[in-house]
C-alpha positions as a Markdown table, in Angstrom:
| # | Residue | x | y | z |
|---|---|---|---|---|
| 1 | Unk | 18.5 | -142.6 | 117.4 |
| 2 | Unk | 16.0 | -144.1 | 115.0 |
| 3 | Unk | 16.9 | -146.7 | 112.3 |
| 4 | Unk | 16.4 | -144.1 | 109.5 |
| 5 | Unk | 18.8 | -141.7 | 111.2 |
| 6 | Unk | 21.4 | -144.5 | 111.8 |
| 7 | Unk | 21.2 | -145.5 | 108.1 |
| 8 | Unk | 21.6 | -142.0 | 106.9 |
| 9 | Unk | 24.6 | -141.5 | 109.2 |
| 10 | Unk | 26.3 | -144.7 | 107.9 |
| 11 | Unk | 25.7 | -143.7 | 104.3 |
| 12 | Unk | 27.2 | -140.3 | 105.0 |
| 13 | Unk | 30.3 | -141.9 | 106.6 |
| 14 | Unk | 30.7 | -144.2 | 103.6 |
| 15 | Unk | 30.5 | -141.3 | 101.1 |
| 16 | Unk | 33.0 | -139.3 | 103.1 |
| 17 | Unk | 35.4 | -142.2 | 103.2 |
| 18 | Unk | 35.1 | -142.8 | 99.5 |
| 19 | Unk | 35.8 | -139.1 | 98.8 |
| 20 | Unk | 38.9 | -139.1 | 101.0 |
| 21 | Unk | 40.1 | -142.3 | 99.2 |
| 22 | Unk | 39.6 | -140.7 | 95.8 |
| 23 | Unk | 41.4 | -137.5 | 96.8 |
| 24 | Unk | 44.2 | -139.4 | 98.5 |
| 25 | Unk | 44.6 | -141.7 | 95.5 |
| 26 | Unk | 44.9 | -138.7 | 93.2 |
| 27 | Unk | 47.7 | -137.2 | 95.3 |
| 28 | Unk | 49.5 | -140.5 | 95.4 |
| 29 | Unk | 49.3 | -140.9 | 91.6 |
| 30 | Unk | 50.6 | -137.4 | 91.1 |
| 31 | Unk | 53.3 | -137.8 | 93.7 |
| 32 | Unk | 54.5 | -141.1 | 92.2 |
| 33 | Unk | 54.5 | -139.7 | 88.7 |
| 34 | Unk | 56.6 | -136.7 | 89.9 |
| 35 | Unk | 59.1 | -138.9 | 91.8 |
| 36 | Unk | 59.6 | -141.5 | 89.0 |
| 37 | Unk | 59.4 | -139.0 | 86.1 |
| 38 | Unk | 56.5 | -141.0 | 84.7 |
| 39 | Unk | 53.8 | -139.6 | 82.4 |
| 40 | Unk | 53.9 | -137.9 | 79.1 |
| 41 | Unk | 57.3 | -136.8 | 78.0 |
| 42 | Unk | 59.3 | -138.6 | 80.7 |
| 43 | Unk | 62.5 | -140.5 | 79.9 |
| 44 | Unk | 64.5 | -137.9 | 78.0 |
| 45 | Unk | 62.6 | -137.9 | 74.7 |
| 46 | Unk | 63.1 | -135.1 | 72.3 |
| 47 | Unk | 59.6 | -133.7 | 72.6 |
| 48 | Unk | 59.1 | -132.8 | 76.2 |
| 49 | Unk | 61.7 | -135.2 | 77.5 |
| 50 | Unk | 63.5 | -135.3 | 80.8 |
| 51 | Unk | 66.0 | -132.6 | 80.0 |
| 52 | Unk | 68.9 | -131.9 | 77.7 |
| 53 | Unk | 71.1 | -134.7 | 76.4 |
| 54 | Unk | 73.2 | -136.3 | 79.1 |
| 55 | Unk | 76.6 | -134.5 | 79.5 |
| 56 | Unk | 75.3 | -131.0 | 78.7 |
| 57 | Unk | 73.5 | -129.0 | 81.4 |
| 58 | Unk | 71.8 | -130.5 | 84.5 |
| 59 | Unk | 68.3 | -129.5 | 83.5 |
| 60 | Unk | 66.3 | -132.5 | 84.5 |
| 61 | Unk | 63.0 | -131.8 | 82.7 |
| 62 | Unk | 60.5 | -134.4 | 83.9 |
| 63 | Unk | 57.1 | -134.5 | 82.4 |
| 64 | Unk | 57.9 | -131.3 | 80.4 |
| 65 | Unk | 56.2 | -129.8 | 77.4 |
| 66 | Unk | 57.3 | -127.3 | 74.8 |
| 67 | Unk | 55.3 | -124.1 | 74.9 |
| 68 | Unk | 57.7 | -122.2 | 72.5 |
| 69 | Unk | 60.1 | -123.8 | 70.1 |
| 70 | Unk | 62.0 | -122.0 | 67.3 |
| 71 | Unk | 65.5 | -122.1 | 65.8 |
| 72 | Unk | 66.5 | -119.3 | 68.1 |
| 73 | Unk | 65.4 | -120.9 | 71.3 |
| 74 | Unk | 62.7 | -122.7 | 73.2 |
| 75 | Unk | 60.6 | -122.7 | 76.4 |
| 76 | Unk | 59.7 | -125.8 | 78.3 |
| 77 | Unk | 57.4 | -126.2 | 81.3 |
| 78 | Unk | 57.3 | -128.8 | 84.0 |
| 79 | Unk | 53.8 | -128.6 | 85.6 |
| 80 | Unk | 53.7 | -128.3 | 89.3 |
| 81 | Unk | 52.7 | -131.1 | 91.6 |
| 82 | Unk | 48.9 | -131.1 | 91.9 |
| 83 | Unk | 45.9 | -133.4 | 91.6 |
| 84 | Unk | 42.6 | -133.5 | 89.9 |
| 85 | Unk | 41.0 | -131.5 | 92.7 |
| 86 | Unk | 43.6 | -128.9 | 93.7 |
| 87 | Unk | 45.5 | -126.7 | 91.3 |
| 88 | Unk | 49.3 | -126.5 | 91.6 |
| 89 | Unk | 50.4 | -123.1 | 93.0 |
| 90 | Unk | 53.2 | -122.9 | 90.4 |
| 91 | Unk | 54.9 | -124.5 | 87.5 |
| 92 | Unk | 58.6 | -124.5 | 86.6 |
| 93 | Unk | 59.8 | -123.1 | 83.3 |
| 94 | Unk | 63.1 | -123.5 | 81.4 |
| 95 | Unk | 64.1 | -120.8 | 78.8 |
| 96 | Unk | 66.9 | -121.5 | 76.4 |
| 97 | Unk | 68.0 | -118.8 | 74.0 |
| 98 | Unk | 70.7 | -119.0 | 71.3 |
| 99 | Unk | 73.4 | -116.3 | 71.0 |
| 100 | Unk | 72.0 | -113.0 | 69.5 |
| 101 | Unk | 68.4 | -114.0 | 70.1 |
| 102 | Unk | 65.4 | -112.1 | 71.4 |
| 103 | Unk | 62.3 | -113.2 | 73.2 |
| 104 | Unk | 59.9 | -110.7 | 71.7 |
| 105 | Unk | 57.8 | -108.2 | 73.7 |
| 106 | Unk | 54.8 | -109.9 | 75.3 |
| 107 | Unk | 52.9 | -110.1 | 78.6 |
| 108 | Unk | 51.7 | -113.2 | 80.5 |
| 109 | Unk | 48.8 | -114.2 | 82.6 |
| 110 | Unk | 51.3 | -115.4 | 85.3 |
| 111 | Unk | 54.0 | -113.8 | 87.3 |
| 112 | Unk | 57.6 | -115.0 | 86.7 |
| 113 | Unk | 60.6 | -115.1 | 89.0 |
| 114 | Unk | 63.6 | -115.6 | 86.8 |
| 115 | Unk | 66.9 | -117.2 | 87.9 |
| 116 | Unk | 69.7 | -116.9 | 85.3 |
| 117 | Unk | 71.3 | -120.4 | 85.3 |
| 118 | Unk | 74.0 | -119.4 | 82.7 |
| 119 | Unk | 74.7 | -116.5 | 80.4 |
| 120 | Unk | 73.9 | -112.8 | 80.3 |
| 121 | Unk | 70.6 | -111.1 | 79.4 |
| 122 | Unk | 69.0 | -107.7 | 79.2 |
| 123 | Unk | 65.5 | -107.6 | 80.5 |
| 124 | Unk | 63.2 | -104.8 | 79.5 |
| 125 | Unk | 59.7 | -104.4 | 81.0 |
| 126 | Unk | 57.0 | -101.9 | 81.8 |
| 127 | Unk | 57.1 | -100.9 | 85.5 |
| 128 | Unk | 55.1 | -98.0 | 86.9 |
| 129 | Unk | 54.2 | -97.0 | 83.4 |
| 130 | Unk | 57.9 | -96.7 | 82.3 |
| 131 | Unk | 60.3 | -98.9 | 80.4 |
| 132 | Unk | 62.8 | -100.3 | 82.8 |
| 133 | Unk | 65.9 | -102.2 | 81.5 |
| 134 | Unk | 68.1 | -104.4 | 83.6 |
| 135 | Unk | 71.3 | -106.4 | 82.8 |
| 136 | Unk | 71.3 | -109.9 | 84.3 |
| 137 | Unk | 74.1 | -112.4 | 84.6 |
| 138 | Unk | 74.6 | -115.8 | 86.0 |
| 139 | Unk | 73.0 | -116.2 | 89.5 |
| 140 | Unk | 70.7 | -113.1 | 89.2 |
| 141 | Unk | 67.1 | -113.4 | 90.3 |
| 142 | Unk | 64.4 | -111.0 | 88.9 |
| 143 | Unk | 60.6 | -110.8 | 89.0 |
| 144 | Unk | 58.2 | -109.8 | 86.2 |
| 145 | Unk | 54.6 | -109.2 | 87.2 |
| 146 | Unk | 51.7 | -110.8 | 85.4 |
| 147 | Unk | 50.2 | -108.5 | 82.8 |
| 148 | Unk | 53.2 | -106.2 | 82.3 |
| 149 | Unk | 55.0 | -106.3 | 79.0 |
| 150 | Unk | 58.6 | -107.5 | 78.8 |
| 151 | Unk | 61.3 | -108.9 | 76.5 |
| 152 | Unk | 64.5 | -110.8 | 77.0 |
| 153 | Unk | 67.6 | -110.3 | 75.0 |
| 154 | Unk | 70.6 | -112.7 | 75.1 |
| 155 | Unk | 73.5 | -110.3 | 75.3 |
| 156 | Unk | 76.4 | -112.8 | 75.8 |
| 157 | Unk | 78.7 | -113.2 | 72.9 |
| 158 | Unk | 78.6 | -116.8 | 71.5 |
| 159 | Unk | 76.9 | -118.2 | 74.6 |
| 160 | Unk | 73.5 | -119.7 | 75.1 |
| 161 | Unk | 71.2 | -118.2 | 77.8 |
| 162 | Unk | 69.6 | -120.6 | 80.2 |
| 163 | Unk | 66.9 | -119.3 | 82.6 |
| 164 | Unk | 64.9 | -121.2 | 85.2 |
| 165 | Unk | 61.7 | -119.5 | 86.3 |
| 166 | Unk | 58.7 | -120.1 | 88.5 |
| 167 | Unk | 55.3 | -119.6 | 87.0 |
| 168 | Unk | 52.7 | -118.4 | 89.4 |
| 169 | Unk | 49.4 | -120.1 | 88.6 |
| 170 | Unk | 47.2 | -117.9 | 90.8 |
| 171 | Unk | 46.4 | -115.6 | 88.0 |
| 172 | Unk | 46.5 | -118.1 | 85.2 |
| 173 | Unk | 43.7 | -118.4 | 82.8 |
| 174 | Unk | 44.0 | -122.1 | 83.1 |
| 175 | Unk | 44.1 | -122.9 | 79.4 |
| 176 | Unk | 47.9 | -123.7 | 79.4 |
| 177 | Unk | 50.7 | -123.5 | 82.0 |
| 178 | Unk | 50.8 | -119.8 | 81.1 |
| 179 | Unk | 49.2 | -117.7 | 78.3 |
| 180 | Unk | 51.3 | -115.3 | 76.3 |
| 181 | Unk | 49.8 | -112.1 | 74.8 |
| 182 | Unk | 52.3 | -110.9 | 72.2 |
| 183 | Unk | 52.6 | -107.2 | 71.7 |
| 184 | Unk | 54.6 | -107.5 | 68.5 |
| 185 | Unk | 53.9 | -110.2 | 66.0 |
| 186 | Unk | 52.7 | -111.0 | 62.5 |
| 187 | Unk | 51.8 | -114.3 | 61.0 |
| 188 | Unk | 53.7 | -116.1 | 63.7 |
| 189 | Unk | 53.3 | -115.3 | 66.5 |
| 190 | Unk | 50.1 | -113.3 | 66.1 |
| 191 | Unk | 50.0 | -109.9 | 67.8 |
| 192 | Unk | 47.1 | -109.1 | 70.1 |
| 193 | Unk | 46.6 | -106.1 | 68.0 |
| 194 | Unk | 45.3 | -108.4 | 65.3 |
| 195 | Unk | 42.2 | -109.1 | 67.4 |
| 196 | Unk | 40.8 | -105.7 | 66.4 |
| 197 | Unk | 39.3 | -105.2 | 63.0 |
| 198 | Unk | 41.5 | -103.2 | 60.6 |
| 199 | Unk | 39.4 | -100.1 | 60.5 |
| 200 | Unk | 39.5 | -99.9 | 64.3 |
| 201 | Unk | 43.3 | -100.1 | 64.3 |
| 202 | Unk | 43.5 | -97.6 | 61.4 |
| 203 | Unk | 41.5 | -95.2 | 63.6 |
| 204 | Unk | 43.4 | -95.9 | 66.7 |
| 205 | Unk | 46.9 | -95.7 | 65.2 |
| 206 | Unk | 45.9 | -92.9 | 62.7 |
| 207 | Unk | 47.4 | -94.8 | 59.7 |
| 208 | Unk | 45.9 | -96.4 | 56.6 |
| 209 | Unk | 44.5 | -99.9 | 56.6 |
| 210 | Unk | 47.3 | -100.8 | 54.2 |
| 211 | Unk | 49.8 | -99.8 | 56.9 |
| 212 | Unk | 48.0 | -101.7 | 59.5 |
| 213 | Unk | 48.3 | -104.8 | 57.3 |
| 214 | Unk | 52.0 | -104.1 | 56.9 |
| 215 | Unk | 52.4 | -103.9 | 60.7 |
| 216 | Unk | 50.7 | -107.2 | 61.3 |
| 217 | Unk | 51.9 | -109.4 | 58.5 |
| 218 | Unk | 55.7 | -109.3 | 58.4 |
| 219 | Unk | 56.9 | -111.3 | 61.5 |
| 220 | Unk | 57.1 | -115.0 | 60.8 |
| 221 | Unk | 60.0 | -116.2 | 63.0 |
| 222 | Unk | 58.2 | -117.1 | 66.2 |
| 223 | Unk | 58.3 | -115.8 | 69.8 |
| 224 | Unk | 62.1 | -116.2 | 70.0 |
| 225 | Unk | 64.0 | -114.8 | 67.0 |
| 226 | Unk | 67.6 | -114.0 | 65.9 |
| 227 | Unk | 68.7 | -110.4 | 65.5 |
| 228 | Unk | 71.6 | -108.9 | 63.8 |
| 229 | Unk | 71.5 | -105.3 | 65.2 |
| 230 | Unk | 73.6 | -103.7 | 67.8 |
| 231 | Unk | 72.1 | -102.5 | 71.0 |
| 232 | Unk | 73.2 | -99.3 | 72.6 |
| 233 | Unk | 72.9 | -99.2 | 76.4 |
| 234 | Unk | 70.4 | -96.7 | 77.7 |
| 235 | Unk | 71.1 | -94.3 | 80.6 |
| 236 | Unk | 71.6 | -96.3 | 83.8 |
| 237 | Unk | 71.6 | -95.4 | 87.4 |
| 238 | Unk | 75.4 | -94.9 | 87.5 |
| 239 | Unk | 75.1 | -92.4 | 84.7 |
| 240 | Unk | 72.8 | -90.1 | 86.8 |
| 241 | Unk | 73.9 | -87.1 | 88.7 |
| 242 | Unk | 74.3 | -87.4 | 92.4 |
| 243 | Unk | 71.0 | -85.6 | 93.2 |
| 244 | Unk | 69.2 | -87.8 | 90.7 |
| 245 | Unk | 70.6 | -91.0 | 92.3 |
| 246 | Unk | 69.4 | -89.8 | 95.7 |
| 247 | Unk | 65.9 | -89.0 | 94.4 |
| 248 | Unk | 65.8 | -92.4 | 92.7 |
| 249 | Unk | 66.8 | -94.3 | 95.8 |
| 250 | Unk | 64.2 | -92.4 | 97.9 |
| 251 | Unk | 61.6 | -93.3 | 95.3 |
| 252 | Unk | 62.5 | -97.0 | 95.4 |
| 253 | Unk | 62.4 | -97.0 | 99.3 |
| 254 | Unk | 59.0 | -95.3 | 99.2 |
| 255 | Unk | 57.6 | -97.8 | 96.7 |
| 256 | Unk | 58.8 | -100.7 | 98.9 |
| 257 | Unk | 57.1 | -99.2 | 102.0 |
| 258 | Unk | 53.8 | -98.7 | 100.1 |
| 259 | Unk | 53.9 | -102.3 | 98.9 |
| 260 | Unk | 54.4 | -103.7 | 102.4 |
| 261 | Unk | 51.6 | -101.6 | 103.8 |
| 262 | Unk | 49.2 | -102.7 | 101.1 |
| 263 | Unk | 49.9 | -106.4 | 101.8 |
| 264 | Unk | 49.6 | -106.2 | 105.6 |
| 265 | Unk | 45.8 | -106.1 | 105.5 |
| 266 | Unk | 44.5 | -109.6 | 104.6 |
| 267 | Unk | 41.1 | -111.1 | 105.6 |
| 268 | Unk | 41.4 | -113.7 | 108.3 |
| 269 | Unk | 39.0 | -116.6 | 108.4 |
| 270 | Unk | 38.2 | -119.2 | 111.0 |
| 271 | Unk | 36.3 | -122.4 | 110.6 |
| 272 | Unk | 33.5 | -121.1 | 112.7 |
| 273 | Unk | 33.2 | -117.9 | 110.6 |
| 274 | Unk | 33.2 | -120.0 | 107.4 |
| 275 | Unk | 30.5 | -122.3 | 108.6 |
| 276 | Unk | 28.3 | -119.4 | 109.9 |
| 277 | Unk | 28.6 | -117.4 | 106.7 |
| 278 | Unk | 28.6 | -120.0 | 103.9 |
| 279 | Unk | 26.6 | -123.0 | 105.4 |
| 280 | Unk | 24.1 | -121.3 | 107.7 |
| 281 | Unk | 23.9 | -118.1 | 105.6 |
| 282 | Unk | 24.4 | -115.9 | 108.7 |
| 283 | Unk | 27.1 | -114.3 | 110.7 |
| 284 | Unk | 25.0 | -112.4 | 113.1 |
| 285 | Unk | 27.1 | -113.3 | 116.1 |
| 286 | Unk | 30.2 | -111.9 | 114.5 |
| 287 | Unk | 28.7 | -108.7 | 113.4 |
| 288 | Unk | 28.9 | -105.3 | 115.1 |
| 289 | Unk | 26.2 | -102.7 | 114.7 |
| 290 | Unk | 28.1 | -99.6 | 113.6 |
| 291 | Unk | 25.1 | -97.5 | 112.7 |
| 292 | Unk | 25.7 | -94.0 | 113.8 |
| 293 | Unk | 29.4 | -94.5 | 114.2 |
| 294 | Unk | 31.3 | -91.2 | 114.1 |
| 295 | Unk | 34.2 | -92.6 | 112.1 |
| 296 | Unk | 32.1 | -94.0 | 109.3 |
| 297 | Unk | 33.2 | -92.5 | 106.0 |
| 298 | Unk | 30.9 | -90.0 | 104.3 |
| 299 | Unk | 29.4 | -90.8 | 100.9 |
| 300 | Unk | 31.6 | -89.9 | 97.9 |
| 301 | Unk | 30.0 | -88.3 | 94.8 |
| 302 | Unk | 31.8 | -89.3 | 91.7 |
| 303 | Unk | 30.5 | -86.4 | 89.8 |
| 304 | Unk | 32.1 | -84.0 | 92.3 |
| 305 | Unk | 35.5 | -85.4 | 91.3 |
| 306 | Unk | 37.5 | -83.7 | 88.6 |
| 307 | Unk | 38.2 | -86.1 | 85.7 |
| 308 | Unk | 41.5 | -87.9 | 85.8 |
| 309 | Unk | 41.7 | -87.4 | 82.1 |
| 310 | Unk | 39.9 | -85.0 | 79.8 |
| 311 | Unk | 40.2 | -83.7 | 76.2 |
| 312 | Unk | 37.8 | -82.5 | 73.5 |
| 313 | Unk | 36.6 | -86.0 | 72.8 |
| 314 | Unk | 35.6 | -87.2 | 76.3 |
| 315 | Unk | 36.7 | -87.7 | 79.9 |
| 316 | Unk | 37.3 | -90.5 | 82.4 |
| 317 | Unk | 37.4 | -90.9 | 86.2 |
| 318 | Unk | 38.9 | -93.8 | 88.1 |
| 319 | Unk | 38.6 | -94.2 | 91.9 |
| 320 | Unk | 40.7 | -96.6 | 94.0 |
| 321 | Unk | 41.2 | -97.1 | 97.8 |
| 322 | Unk | 43.4 | -94.0 | 98.0 |
| 323 | Unk | 40.5 | -91.9 | 96.8 |
| 324 | Unk | 37.8 | -93.5 | 98.9 |
| 325 | Unk | 39.0 | -95.9 | 101.7 |
| 326 | Unk | 35.8 | -98.1 | 101.9 |
| 327 | Unk | 36.7 | -99.5 | 98.4 |
| 328 | Unk | 39.6 | -101.3 | 100.1 |
| 329 | Unk | 37.2 | -103.4 | 102.2 |
| 330 | Unk | 35.5 | -104.8 | 99.1 |
| 331 | Unk | 38.7 | -104.7 | 97.0 |
| 332 | Unk | 37.0 | -102.8 | 94.2 |
| 333 | Unk | 37.7 | -99.9 | 92.1 |
| 334 | Unk | 35.2 | -97.6 | 90.2 |
| 335 | Unk | 35.3 | -95.9 | 86.9 |
| 336 | Unk | 33.2 | -93.5 | 84.9 |
| 337 | Unk | 33.8 | -92.7 | 81.2 |
| 338 | Unk | 32.1 | -90.3 | 78.9 |
| 339 | Unk | 32.9 | -90.4 | 75.1 |
| 340 | Unk | 31.6 | -87.8 | 72.7 |
| 341 | Unk | 29.8 | -88.9 | 69.5 |
| 342 | Unk | 32.0 | -91.2 | 67.4 |
| 343 | Unk | 35.1 | -91.0 | 69.7 |
| 344 | Unk | 37.1 | -94.0 | 70.9 |
| 345 | Unk | 38.6 | -95.0 | 74.2 |
| 346 | Unk | 42.0 | -96.2 | 73.0 |
| 347 | Unk | 42.7 | -100.0 | 72.9 |
| 348 | Unk | 44.1 | -101.1 | 76.2 |
| 349 | Unk | 44.1 | -103.9 | 78.7 |
| 350 | Unk | 44.0 | -104.1 | 82.5 |
| 351 | Unk | 47.0 | -105.9 | 84.1 |
| 352 | Unk | 45.5 | -106.1 | 87.6 |
| 353 | Unk | 41.7 | -106.2 | 87.3 |
| 354 | Unk | 38.6 | -107.4 | 85.6 |
| 355 | Unk | 36.0 | -104.9 | 84.6 |
| 356 | Unk | 32.2 | -105.0 | 84.9 |
| 357 | Unk | 30.6 | -102.1 | 83.1 |
| 358 | Unk | 27.0 | -100.7 | 82.8 |
| 359 | Unk | 26.0 | -98.3 | 80.0 |
| 360 | Unk | 24.4 | -95.2 | 81.5 |
| 361 | Unk | 23.8 | -93.2 | 78.4 |
| 362 | Unk | 23.9 | -93.5 | 74.6 |
| 363 | Unk | 25.0 | -96.4 | 72.4 |
| 364 | Unk | 28.4 | -97.7 | 71.3 |
| 365 | Unk | 30.5 | -100.6 | 70.4 |
| 366 | Unk | 32.9 | -102.7 | 72.5 |
| 367 | Unk | 35.6 | -104.8 | 70.9 |
| 368 | Unk | 37.6 | -107.4 | 72.9 |
| 369 | Unk | 40.7 | -109.1 | 71.5 |
| 370 | Unk | 41.8 | -112.7 | 72.4 |
| 371 | Unk | 45.4 | -113.5 | 73.3 |
| 372 | Unk | 45.7 | -115.5 | 70.0 |
| 373 | Unk | 45.1 | -112.3 | 68.1 |
| 374 | Unk | 41.5 | -113.0 | 67.1 |
| 375 | Unk | 38.4 | -110.9 | 67.8 |
| 376 | Unk | 36.7 | -112.3 | 70.9 |
| 377 | Unk | 33.8 | -109.9 | 70.9 |
| 378 | Unk | 32.4 | -107.0 | 68.8 |
| 379 | Unk | 29.1 | -106.0 | 70.4 |
| 380 | Unk | 26.9 | -103.0 | 70.1 |
| 381 | Unk | 25.6 | -101.9 | 73.5 |
| 382 | Unk | 22.9 | -99.5 | 74.6 |
| 383 | Unk | 21.6 | -98.0 | 77.9 |
| 384 | Unk | 21.2 | -100.6 | 80.6 |
| 385 | Unk | 23.5 | -103.2 | 79.0 |
| 386 | Unk | 26.1 | -104.8 | 81.2 |
| 387 | Unk | 29.5 | -105.9 | 79.8 |
| 388 | Unk | 32.4 | -107.9 | 81.2 |
| 389 | Unk | 36.0 | -107.5 | 80.3 |
| 390 | Unk | 38.4 | -110.2 | 81.5 |
| 391 | Unk | 41.7 | -109.3 | 83.0 |
| 392 | Unk | 44.6 | -109.2 | 80.4 |
| 393 | Unk | 42.2 | -109.1 | 77.4 |
| 394 | Unk | 42.8 | -106.0 | 75.2 |
| 395 | Unk | 39.6 | -104.0 | 74.5 |
| 396 | Unk | 38.3 | -100.6 | 73.4 |
| 397 | Unk | 35.0 | -98.7 | 73.5 |
| 398 | Unk | 33.7 | -96.6 | 70.6 |
| 399 | Unk | 30.8 | -94.2 | 70.8 |
| 400 | Unk | 28.1 | -94.2 | 68.1 |
| 401 | Unk | 27.8 | -91.1 | 65.9 |
| 402 | Unk | 24.3 | -90.4 | 67.3 |
| 403 | Unk | 25.5 | -88.9 | 70.6 |
| 404 | Unk | 27.6 | -89.2 | 73.8 |
| 405 | Unk | 28.3 | -92.7 | 75.2 |
| 406 | Unk | 28.7 | -92.9 | 79.0 |
| 407 | Unk | 29.4 | -96.0 | 81.1 |
| 408 | Unk | 30.0 | -96.7 | 84.7 |
| 409 | Unk | 31.6 | -99.8 | 86.3 |
| 410 | Unk | 33.6 | -101.7 | 88.8 |
| 411 | Unk | 37.1 | -103.2 | 88.6 |
| 412 | Unk | 38.1 | -106.2 | 90.7 |
| 413 | Unk | 41.0 | -104.4 | 92.5 |
| 414 | Unk | 41.0 | -101.5 | 94.9 |
| 415 | Unk | 44.6 | -100.6 | 93.9 |
| 416 | Unk | 45.6 | -98.4 | 91.0 |
| 417 | Unk | 44.9 | -100.6 | 87.9 |
| 418 | Unk | 47.5 | -99.0 | 85.6 |
| 419 | Unk | 45.8 | -99.7 | 82.3 |
| 420 | Unk | 48.3 | -100.4 | 79.5 |
| 421 | Unk | 47.4 | -98.6 | 76.3 |
| 422 | Unk | 48.1 | -99.9 | 72.8 |
| 423 | Unk | 47.8 | -96.7 | 70.9 |
| 424 | Unk | 48.5 | -93.0 | 71.4 |
| 425 | Unk | 51.2 | -91.0 | 73.1 |
| 426 | Unk | 51.2 | -93.1 | 76.3 |
| 427 | Unk | 51.0 | -96.4 | 74.5 |
| 428 | Unk | 53.3 | -99.3 | 75.3 |
| 429 | Unk | 54.2 | -99.4 | 71.6 |
| 430 | Unk | 56.0 | -96.1 | 72.1 |
| 431 | Unk | 57.5 | -97.1 | 75.4 |
| 432 | Unk | 58.8 | -100.3 | 74.0 |
| 433 | Unk | 59.9 | -98.9 | 70.7 |
| 434 | Unk | 63.4 | -99.9 | 69.7 |
| 435 | Unk | 65.1 | -102.7 | 67.8 |
| 436 | Unk | 63.4 | -105.4 | 69.9 |
| 437 | Unk | 59.8 | -104.2 | 69.0 |
| 438 | Unk | 60.8 | -103.5 | 65.4 |
| 439 | Unk | 62.2 | -107.0 | 65.1 |
| 440 | Unk | 59.0 | -108.4 | 66.6 |
| 441 | Unk | 56.9 | -106.8 | 63.9 |
| 442 | Unk | 59.5 | -107.6 | 61.2 |
| 443 | Unk | 60.0 | -104.0 | 60.3 |
| 444 | Unk | 62.8 | -101.5 | 60.3 |
| 445 | Unk | 63.0 | -99.1 | 63.3 |
| 446 | Unk | 62.3 | -96.2 | 61.0 |
| 447 | Unk | 59.2 | -97.8 | 59.5 |
| 448 | Unk | 57.9 | -98.8 | 62.9 |
| 449 | Unk | 58.4 | -95.2 | 64.1 |
| 450 | Unk | 56.4 | -93.9 | 61.2 |
| 451 | Unk | 53.4 | -96.1 | 62.1 |
| 452 | Unk | 53.6 | -95.7 | 65.9 |
| 453 | Unk | 54.1 | -91.9 | 65.8 |
| 454 | Unk | 51.1 | -91.4 | 63.4 |
| 455 | Unk | 48.6 | -91.2 | 66.3 |
| 456 | Unk | 48.9 | -88.1 | 68.5 |
| 457 | Unk | 47.0 | -87.6 | 71.7 |
| 458 | Unk | 46.2 | -90.2 | 74.3 |
| 459 | Unk | 43.4 | -92.3 | 76.1 |
| 460 | Unk | 40.5 | -90.9 | 74.1 |
| 461 | Unk | 40.7 | -90.3 | 70.3 |
| 462 | Unk | 38.4 | -88.4 | 67.9 |
| 463 | Unk | 36.0 | -89.9 | 65.4 |
| 464 | Unk | 37.1 | -90.8 | 61.9 |
| 465 | Unk | 35.5 | -88.6 | 59.3 |
| 466 | Unk | 34.7 | -91.5 | 56.9 |
| 467 | Unk | 32.8 | -94.8 | 57.4 |
| 468 | Unk | 34.7 | -98.1 | 57.3 |
| 469 | Unk | 33.8 | -99.0 | 53.7 |
| 470 | Unk | 35.1 | -95.6 | 52.5 |
| 471 | Unk | 38.3 | -96.0 | 54.5 |
| 472 | Unk | 38.9 | -99.4 | 52.9 |
| 473 | Unk | 38.3 | -97.9 | 49.5 |
| 474 | Unk | 40.7 | -95.0 | 50.3 |
| 475 | Unk | 43.4 | -97.4 | 51.4 |
| 476 | Unk | 43.2 | -99.3 | 48.1 |
| 477 | Unk | 43.3 | -96.0 | 46.2 |
| 478 | Unk | 46.1 | -94.2 | 48.0 |
| 479 | Unk | 48.2 | -97.1 | 49.1 |
| 480 | Unk | 50.4 | -96.2 | 52.0 |
| 481 | Unk | 49.3 | -92.6 | 52.4 |
| 482 | Unk | 48.2 | -92.0 | 56.0 |
| 483 | Unk | 44.6 | -91.3 | 57.0 |
| 484 | Unk | 45.1 | -88.1 | 59.0 |
| 485 | Unk | 41.8 | -86.3 | 58.3 |
| 486 | Unk | 40.2 | -86.8 | 61.7 |
| 487 | Unk | 38.0 | -84.4 | 63.7 |
């Protein structure tokens, strides 16, 4: 070995040793801080201290921080053990709710596993496109998936509710321990609906701009609020007829089997395969030439597929691995949408996938809302443009009045994406309707029903007859009268 080679080798060894020392030091620092309760908030201070006052509950909150704090309750988070180089797989959350309080409807960028430490609660959340409500009591464990709306109601008389939860960081946006996207809201918290401009919401909900302002301006109490309404229990399993109970049990068992089968197939990697693919850029020795294989799937023509949804204003097609099995190998879904001139794909978000779209025909507008209720994007697009919609972010597409608007794209999951719509007959506003959502918007149930029920139809809506400036003028002239004159 020449002198130059020896020198290069020694330098490489020194660099590797230094890197190991840095990583090891980071883990030692994090581990020592966790064990001793050091760092910001440790020592039992009021803001993010090491738990409740001594003598109350045994919640030892080390290095915690408030993510929600109101008179009706609070949420604290202890960040998981991790370093500067590796993200913690989860954080630990502590939810405290006063008697007769409500954690208003929202969805998160993280999955939660709840453990009821003390008290009783009613959990309502969207599952399989339906509202499911469960009563929980001390010792119960329950899971809420990332991206699916939920609320928590403290149902115990005169008793605080204490919940401990794990917060899965695998889906986290990384901005905070978790990111809340509030469905209901006003000035505080702000609803994700506020991220769309008022004319867009007026068109989507089929109400006046004045009514949109009313919907989005009342709530000021924060994410956890007091309520003074009585809650009537909905029909539960025990209230069903015997044949209905049997059908429900069969459905649950079938769902469980489907979930297990979907999770069995996971890619397996070896060090050799990793090196061959990512360092040497080749994996020829691992490949098998399957050209001409008799079991290779045939091509699938998306235009031969009947639309999954169709009305007078457009149509849409969505393909997943159940429709075309090769999509499972890439873990991708496919969609194709055609909107007639001026029509709108209803505001919605994707709880399980990110979208990459390509405009095939026409022109249109894409609006994307941020979780803080602001407008993240309002862009005009034309043929050939590519757009990107992050997972969890509400968005809508609106065709221009000059002609049809067609776009094709990919979603980052081969499973059924189950988009959650924010307006129309199939909207989560209608599924979540009730005293909880009304309280979240600061409205009476009757007033909320008037606004939510104003828009008929689903998925794709017709064009508004008037342009935005004229709508604004009409809303000032006619006050709370609904705008119902749509094509």
